[in-house]
DODREN-330600 format. One record per residue (C-alpha): x, y, z; residue in three letters. Coordinates in pm, 1 decimal. Each point is the difference from the previous one (the first is absolute). Example, Ala and Ser with C-alpha at 12.3 -4.5 7.8 and 13.67 -1.06 7.14 Angstrom:
# DODREN-330600
NODE, 1230.0, -450.0, 780.0, ala $
NODE, 137.0, 344.0, -66.0, ser $
# end
This chain:
# DODREN-330600
NODE, 0.0, 0.0, 0.0, met $
NODE, 286.5, 238.0, 84.4, arg $
NODE, 168.2, -63.2, -337.6, asp $
NODE, -329.1, 64.3, -180.3, thr $
NODE, -52.4, 327.5, 188.9, ile $
NODE, 355.4, 109.6, -88.8, asn $
NODE, -55.8, -75.2, -367.1, gly $
NODE, 225.7, -308.7, -5.6, ile $
NODE, -123.2, -306.1, -186.4, ser $
NODE, -33.4, -311.1, 216.0, ile $
NODE, 69.6, -216.8, -304.1, asp $
NODE, 381.0, -23.9, -31.4, asn $
NODE, -26.3, -83.6, -368.2, lys $
NODE, -169.3, 331.1, -74.4, lys $
NODE, 226.6, 231.4, 201.5, ile $
NODE, 171.5, 257.8, -221.1, thr $
NODE, 303.5, 221.6, 54.7, ile $
NODE, -239.2, 291.4, 52.8, asn $
NODE, -175.6, -191.1, 282.2, asp $
NODE, 335.9, -35.9, 175.7, leu $
NODE, 78.1, 367.8, -64.2, tyr $
NODE, -319.1, 104.1, 180.2, asn $
NODE, 105.0, -211.9, 296.9, arg $
NODE, 354.1, 145.7, -12.7, trp $
NODE, -140.4, 356.3, 19.3, lys $
NODE, -176.9, -84.7, 325.7, lys $
NODE, 296.1, -179.8, 154.3, leu $
NODE, 285.8, 230.0, -103.3, lys $
NODE, 115.6, 222.2, 284.9, lys $
NODE, 298.2, 219.7, 83.4, gly $
NODE, 25.2, 191.5, -328.1, leu $
NODE, -12.0, 376.9, -30.1, lys $
NODE, -319.2, 128.4, -161.0, asp $
NODE, 165.9, 123.5, -318.9, asn $
NODE, 198.0, -325.9, -40.1, thr $
NODE, -315.9, -207.9, 45.0, phe $
NODE, -185.9, 225.9, -245.8, ser $
NODE, 276.3, -42.2, -259.4, asn $
NODE, -9.4, -378.3, 42.8, tyr $
NODE, -377.6, -10.1, -44.3, lys $
NODE, 17.5, 231.1, -301.9, tyr $
NODE, 267.9, -216.2, -165.1, ser $
NODE, -201.4, -317.3, 46.9, tyr $
NODE, -339.3, 141.3, -94.0, glu $
NODE, 136.9, 180.4, -305.3, gln $
NODE, 201.5, -284.5, -152.5, phe $
NODE, -83.8, -333.8, 164.2, val $
NODE, -367.3, 7.6, 93.5, glu $
NODE, -161.2, 59.0, -344.9, pro $
NODE, 128.3, -318.8, -169.5, glu $
NODE, 281.4, -191.2, 167.7, phe $
NODE, -170.8, 16.8, 340.6, gly $
NODE, -296.5, -200.3, -134.5, lys $
NODE, 213.3, -312.4, -44.0, ile $
NODE, -99.7, -284.6, 233.7, lys $
NODE, 272.1, -108.8, 240.2, leu $
NODE, -35.3, -361.4, -111.4, thr $
NODE, 83.3, 107.2, -359.5, asp $
NODE, 292.0, 228.8, 85.4, leu $
NODE, 348.6, -105.5, -111.1, lys $
NODE, 343.1, 156.0, 36.5, arg $
NODE, 9.5, 64.2, -375.2, thr $
NODE, -322.6, 202.4, 27.0, asp $
NODE, 167.0, 247.2, 237.4, val $
NODE, 305.0, 20.0, -224.1, arg $
NODE, -219.3, 65.1, -307.1, ala $
NODE, -194.3, 267.0, 191.4, phe $
NODE, 318.8, 187.5, 96.6, tyr $
NODE, 126.5, -21.1, -358.8, asn $
NODE, -333.1, 142.5, -118.9, tyr $
NODE, 34.0, 294.8, 240.2, leu $
NODE, 356.6, 69.2, -115.2, ala $
NODE, -29.0, -67.5, -374.0, asp $
NODE, -357.7, 93.5, -86.2, glu $
NODE, -92.3, 266.2, 253.9, leu $
NODE, 359.9, 128.9, 32.2, his $
NODE, -23.7, 10.7, 378.5, ile $
NODE, 334.3, 82.7, 161.6, lys $
NODE, 171.8, -265.5, 209.7, val $
NODE, -33.1, 212.2, 315.7, asn $
NODE, -378.0, 7.5, -47.1, ser $
NODE, -12.5, -374.0, -70.4, ile $
NODE, 203.1, -42.6, 320.0, asp $
NODE, -283.9, 168.7, 192.6, cys $
NODE, -260.6, -221.4, -170.4, ile $
NODE, 211.3, -305.8, 79.2, his $
NODE, 25.9, 96.9, 367.3, thr $
NODE, -379.0, -10.8, 37.5, val $
NODE, -59.3, -303.4, -221.1, leu $
NODE, 268.3, -202.9, 176.9, his $
NODE, -151.9, 76.6, 341.1, gln $
NODE, -349.8, -86.2, -123.8, val $
NODE, 115.7, -334.3, -140.0, leu $
NODE, 195.8, -67.1, 318.4, glu $
NODE, -335.3, 1.7, 181.4, leu $
NODE, -112.5, -279.0, -230.9, ala $
NODE, 306.5, -202.9, 100.2, val $
NODE, -60.0, 63.5, 370.6, glu $
NODE, -365.1, -107.0, -32.0, asp $
NODE, 93.1, -315.8, -195.1, asp $
NODE, -162.7, 110.9, -325.1, tyr $
NODE, 338.8, -20.6, -177.1, leu $
NODE, 305.1, -216.7, 66.1, arg $
NODE, 240.8, 278.1, -104.2, tyr $
NODE, -9.7, 367.0, -93.3, asn $
NODE, -4.5, 22.9, -382.5, pro $
NODE, 141.2, 354.1, 11.2, ser $
NODE, 324.4, -104.4, 174.3, asp $
NODE, 299.3, 137.9, -198.1, asn $
NODE, -230.7, 130.3, -275.3, ala $
NODE, 132.7, 354.9, 27.9, leu $
NODE, 363.6, -115.3, -10.3, lys $
NODE, -76.7, -206.6, -309.5, glu $
NODE, -160.6, 303.3, -165.6, leu $
NODE, 304.9, 219.2, 63.0, lys $
NODE, 234.2, -270.7, -123.3, arg $
NODE, -203.8, -62.7, -314.1, ala $
NODE, -11.0, 371.8, -77.3, his $
NODE, 366.0, 51.2, 86.0, asn $
NODE, -99.4, 190.6, 313.4, arg $
NODE, 143.5, -232.5, 261.7, asp $
NODE, 217.2, 288.2, 119.1, asp $
NODE, -248.6, 283.9, 10.2, asp $
NODE, 217.6, 227.6, 212.5, lys $
NODE, 25.7, 367.6, -81.1, arg $
NODE, 346.4, 93.6, -118.4, arg $
NODE, 177.7, 288.1, 167.8, ala $
NODE, 144.3, 277.6, -213.0, leu $
NODE, 373.4, -7.4, -51.4, thr $
NODE, 194.0, 299.6, 125.9, leu $
NODE, 30.1, 132.2, -355.9, glu $
NODE, -374.4, -40.7, -62.6, glu $
NODE, -80.0, 169.7, 329.0, gln $
NODE, 219.5, 297.4, -89.4, gln $
NODE, -167.1, 26.6, -342.2, ile $
NODE, -343.7, -4.8, 165.3, phe $
NODE, 89.4, 261.7, 260.7, glu $
NODE, 174.1, 228.4, -251.2, asp $
NODE, -299.4, -10.8, -233.5, phe $
NODE, -243.0, 91.5, 279.4, leu $
NODE, 225.6, 283.2, 117.4, ala $
NODE, 27.2, 152.1, -348.2, asn $
NODE, -343.8, -60.2, -146.9, ser $
NODE, -246.5, 289.0, 43.7, pro $
NODE, -284.9, -229.2, -104.8, arg $
NODE, 63.9, -251.2, 278.0, tyr $
NODE, 153.8, 225.2, 265.8, ala $
NODE, -309.2, -29.1, 222.6, his $
NODE, 59.5, -376.8, 25.7, trp $
NODE, 358.3, 37.9, 118.2, gln $
NODE, -66.6, 35.8, 377.1, pro $
NODE, -220.3, -307.8, 43.5, ile $
NODE, 223.9, -228.6, -207.2, phe $
NODE, 312.2, 135.4, 171.2, thr $
NODE, -145.9, -78.1, 343.6, val $
NODE, -106.5, -345.6, -118.1, met $
NODE, 343.3, -65.6, -146.2, leu $
NODE, 198.1, 113.1, 305.9, trp $
NODE, -213.5, -136.4, 285.4, thr $
NODE, -113.4, -339.1, -130.8, gly $
NODE, -353.2, 73.2, 119.0, met $
NODE, -286.5, -204.0, -138.1, arg $
NODE, -226.1, 199.7, -228.8, val $
NODE, -294.0, -10.1, 243.9, gly $
NODE, 222.5, 120.4, 282.0, glu $
NODE, 119.8, 290.1, -212.9, leu $
NODE, -338.6, 109.0, -137.8, thr $
NODE, -140.0, -16.5, 354.0, gly $
NODE, 281.3, 210.8, 147.1, leu $
NODE, -108.2, 320.6, 177.8, arg $
NODE, 200.1, 312.2, 76.8, trp $
NODE, -11.4, -80.3, 372.1, glu $
NODE, 173.3, -333.8, -73.3, asp $
NODE, 312.1, 186.2, -117.3, val $
NODE, 232.5, 150.7, 262.5, asp $
NODE, 223.2, 257.3, -168.4, phe $
NODE, 189.0, 68.9, 324.0, asp $
NODE, 91.3, -361.4, 72.9, glu $
NODE, 13.1, -90.1, -371.4, asn $
NODE, -222.6, -305.1, 40.0, thr $
NODE, -312.2, -141.5, -165.0, ile $
NODE, -256.4, -184.8, 212.3, ser $
NODE, -177.2, -284.2, -180.9, val $
NODE, -307.4, -88.6, 205.9, asn $
NODE, -277.4, -68.9, -252.3, his $
NODE, -57.0, -79.2, -365.9, thr $
NODE, -248.6, 125.9, -258.5, leu $
NODE, -183.8, -275.5, -189.4, val $
NODE, -239.0, 0.8, -293.9, tyr $
NODE, -240.3, -292.3, -7.1, phe $
NODE, -318.8, -131.6, -152.0, ser $
NODE, -323.6, 20.7, 199.4, lys $
NODE, -170.3, -249.4, -230.4, gly $
NODE, -159.8, -2.6, -342.0, lys $
NODE, -265.8, 258.4, 84.7, gln $
NODE, 196.7, 235.6, 224.7, asn $
NODE, 316.6, 68.7, -201.3, gly $
NODE, 337.4, 74.7, 160.7, cys $
NODE, 112.7, 228.2, 279.3, thr $
NODE, 299.6, 108.7, 206.8, phe $
NODE, 59.7, -107.9, 358.9, ala $
NODE, 274.0, 37.9, 259.2, val $
NODE, 138.0, -318.9, 152.2, asn $
NODE, 262.3, -82.0, 255.6, thr $
NODE, 322.6, -128.2, -161.2, pro $
NODE, 1.3, -358.3, -126.5, lys $
NODE, 195.4, -117.3, 306.8, thr $
NODE, 125.0, 153.6, 325.1, glu $
NODE, 342.6, 32.0, -165.2, ala $
NODE, -166.4, 230.5, -251.7, gly $
NODE, -26.1, 265.4, 271.1, lys $
NODE, 342.1, 160.2, -11.5, arg $
NODE, 203.4, 318.3, -12.7, thr $
NODE, 207.6, 60.3, -313.0, ile $
NODE, 303.8, 231.9, 0.6, pro $
NODE, -61.2, 288.3, -242.3, met $
NODE, 288.7, 52.4, -239.0, leu $
NODE, 77.5, 359.9, -113.3, pro $
NODE, -126.1, -83.5, -350.1, lys $
NODE, -332.8, -116.1, 144.3, val $
NODE, -33.6, 306.8, 221.1, lys $
NODE, 61.0, 222.0, -302.2, glu $
NODE, -269.4, -190.0, -194.3, ala $
NODE, -257.7, 62.1, 273.8, phe $
NODE, 83.0, 370.4, 5.2, leu $
NODE, -22.6, 22.5, -380.7, ile $
NODE, -344.0, -162.2, 16.2, glu $
NODE, -109.2, 246.1, 268.1, lys $
NODE, 108.3, 302.9, -203.3, val $
NODE, -155.6, -139.8, -319.8, phe $
NODE, -338.8, -48.7, 167.8, gln $
NODE, 7.3, 346.9, 156.2, glu $
NODE, 81.9, 165.5, -333.4, glu $
NODE, -260.0, -205.4, -187.7, ala $
NODE, -269.4, 58.0, 263.2, gly $
NODE, -32.3, -372.5, 67.5, ile $
NODE, -98.9, -123.1, 344.5, tyr $
NODE, -126.4, -328.0, 141.2, cys $
NODE, -380.0, -29.4, -11.0, lys $
NODE, -11.2, -372.8, 68.5, ala $
NODE, -96.5, -164.7, 326.3, glu $
NODE, 22.5, -378.6, 25.5, val $
NODE, -110.3, -177.5, 317.1, asp $
NODE, 73.5, 313.2, 203.2, gly $
NODE, 342.9, 53.0, -158.8, phe $
NODE, 73.7, 320.5, -192.6, ser $
NODE, 286.0, 239.8, -80.8, asn $
NODE, 149.0, -249.9, -245.8, phe $
NODE, 328.7, 112.3, -158.4, ile $
NODE, -32.8, -133.7, -352.0, phe $
NODE, -331.0, 101.7, -155.4, val $
NODE, -110.1, 58.7, -357.6, asn $
NODE, -96.8, 337.3, -145.0, arg $
NODE, -351.7, -39.7, 141.0, phe $
NODE, 131.4, -53.4, 352.6, gly $
NODE, -88.8, -369.0, 6.9, asn $
NODE, 233.9, -279.9, 108.0, val $
NODE, 212.0, -163.4, -267.7, gln $
NODE, -104.7, -336.5, -142.4, tyr $
NODE, 282.0, -250.9, -54.2, his $
NODE, -131.4, -78.5, -349.0, gly $
NODE, 40.0, 366.5, -94.3, thr $
NODE, 362.0, -9.8, 115.9, leu $
NODE, 72.3, -309.9, -207.6, asn $
NODE, -156.4, 164.6, -307.2, lys $
NODE, 215.1, 308.5, 59.1, ala $
NODE, 307.9, -224.5, 18.3, leu $
NODE, -87.0, -157.7, -335.0, lys $
NODE, -20.4, 344.1, -163.3, arg $
NODE, 324.7, 111.7, 164.7, ile $
NODE, 180.3, -315.9, -113.7, ile $
NODE, -133.1, 39.8, -355.4, arg $
NODE, 95.7, 365.7, -39.1, asp $
NODE, 336.5, -46.0, 170.6, cys $
NODE, 89.5, -285.5, -234.4, asn $
NODE, -107.1, 198.2, -307.5, tyr $
NODE, 224.4, 283.3, 111.9, lys $
NODE, 293.9, -238.0, 52.4, leu $
NODE, -49.4, -164.2, -338.1, leu $
NODE, -27.0, 334.5, -178.5, asp $
NODE, 332.6, 107.1, 149.0, lys $
NODE, 174.2, -329.0, -74.4, ser $
NODE, 4.1, 43.0, -381.4, ser $
NODE, -40.7, -373.1, -46.6, gly $
NODE, 273.6, -99.9, 247.4, lys $
NODE, -54.6, -247.1, 284.2, glu $
NODE, -145.4, 177.0, 301.1, val $
NODE, -132.3, -106.4, 339.9, thr $
NODE, -376.3, 52.4, 27.4, thr $
NODE, -242.0, -42.7, 287.9, leu $
NODE, -171.7, -338.3, 40.7, pro $
NODE, -368.9, -24.5, 79.5, asn $
NODE, -38.4, 22.1, 375.8, phe $
NODE, -265.0, 78.0, 259.8, ser $
NODE, -32.0, 178.3, 333.7, asn $
NODE, 110.3, -310.4, 186.2, his $
NODE, 313.7, -25.0, -212.0, ser $
NODE, 119.6, 320.0, 165.7, leu $
NODE, -20.2, -172.7, 338.6, arg $
NODE, 215.9, -281.9, -134.9, his $
NODE, 238.2, 257.4, -145.6, thr $
NODE, 40.6, 166.3, 340.2, phe $
NODE, 68.0, -341.0, 156.3, thr $
NODE, 260.9, -74.6, -265.7, thr $
NODE, 179.7, 329.9, 61.8, arg $
NODE, 8.8, -80.5, 374.0, met $
NODE, 151.3, -340.1, -79.0, cys $
NODE, 265.1, 158.1, -219.9, glu $
NODE, 82.1, 247.2, 278.4, ala $
NODE, 47.1, -285.4, 247.5, gly $
NODE, -288.9, 94.4, 230.9, val $
NODE, -53.5, -247.3, 285.7, asn $
NODE, -272.2, -260.8, -68.5, ile $
NODE, -182.4, 74.0, 325.7, lys $
NODE, -1.7, 373.8, -76.6, ala $
NODE, -134.4, -75.6, -349.4, met $
NODE, -277.9, -213.7, 148.8, gln $
NODE, -103.9, 280.6, 236.2, asp $
NODE, 7.7, 269.8, -269.8, ile $
NODE, -199.8, -210.1, -246.3, leu $
NODE, -249.4, -117.6, 264.2, gly $
NODE, 42.7, -372.3, -67.9, his $
NODE, -149.1, -220.2, 273.1, ala $
NODE, 221.2, -291.7, -104.1, asp $
NODE, 371.4, 39.5, -60.6, val $
NODE, -27.5, -274.9, -263.2, glu $
NODE, -183.5, 246.4, -224.7, thr $
NODE, 287.5, 246.1, 34.1, thr $
NODE, 257.1, -272.7, -57.8, leu $
NODE, -182.8, -111.7, -316.1, gly $
NODE, 18.7, 349.8, -150.6, ile $
NODE, 357.2, 34.9, 127.0, tyr $
NODE, 102.1, -322.7, -177.1, ala $
NODE, -143.7, 122.7, -331.1, asp $
NODE, 146.6, 347.5, 38.3, ala $
NODE, 350.6, -123.2, 68.8, thr $
NODE, 27.5, -237.8, -297.7, lys $
NODE, 124.6, 271.2, -235.5, asp $
NODE, 211.1, 151.2, 275.2, leu $
NODE, 172.9, -334.3, 62.2, lys $
NODE, 74.4, -39.6, -369.4, ser $
NODE, 160.0, 345.4, -11.8, lys $
NODE, 202.9, -75.1, 312.1, glu $
NODE, 129.3, -325.6, -153.4, met $
NODE, 99.0, 180.9, -319.3, ile $
NODE, 190.8, 250.5, 212.1, gly $
NODE, 165.5, -284.2, 189.3, phe $
NODE, 104.7, -166.1, -327.0, glu $
NODE, 152.4, 323.5, -127.1, glu $
NODE, 181.7, 47.6, 330.6, tyr $
NODE, 136.5, -355.3, -16.4, phe $
NODE, 123.4, 57.0, -356.9, lys $
NODE, 172.2, 317.8, 115.6, tyr $
NODE, 176.5, -188.2, 281.3, leu $
NODE, 106.9, -279.0, -237.3, thr $
NODE, 140.9, 240.9, -260.3, asn $
NODE, 175.8, 204.8, 267.2, asp $
NODE, 173.9, -305.4, 145.6, ser $
NODE, 125.4, -100.1, -343.7, met $
# end
């Protein structure tokens, strides 16, 4: 009777993935509202209409694999979005395993297989090289068209802050006397469901380690001051209030908080125009151009520069707000690969010098 009231079929042979999803929604606890809303949106948008109607007794591992390939190849859904869909679907199907409807979870390893098949097994964002970073910064500094983007990307590049932490930053979070930045919340943009659209919200950081104080480098301090002067001269001021938070530093020309998608679109235009300028000056010769990169790539770039400067791992973990040092070590390992190669080349040259000198 309880299963019938909850909308769950009492006939195991007729239970569908959607039936299990409805049960999962009632059982799932401990998620933040916006995270739970995003999960529900992902499932109801992409899984529920067709794939969710499949009966559990008919579901095979190859069905999940085919569904993920359909999302990637036919609907052109990005891997990060499929990752979100997979998170929900895997948990829903895990309920079926726990309740003895399935012997195994058919979605196990399905996401890894998708990345491998699409040559996306290593989906990490690449940091900019030092040369690329200098090209990017020089272009921003000398481009009247994109000058208004310089402060926010400079702060992102030289603090390693996550984009939500940066867009949610308020003037009272910056101490110009102590030269520190207090990271104590993050601005998120999430779906409220099919009928209600999307909205901004302020959340606590992802983990306790996310609450931190970041030393403010002179370049970052200068960027904040440039932004302040620009807004005063342009008559721009913050009109936004999100969950009781206001006085945001980085706002658009209407005084509203910045959306991370807008920043990524701005980056694409900056990269395009910078590369055109470089190619025009090159006269057909080989020239270094900017790769495609996103907001988060700037965080990886900052981490890489810290690695190259020999910053202590523990200090890096605290500055980046990683709860687990393994996350920091993983980025550190990637960042130091090129550095190690350069060091070995230097060692080889030094050894040759010693050998020649002794002869």
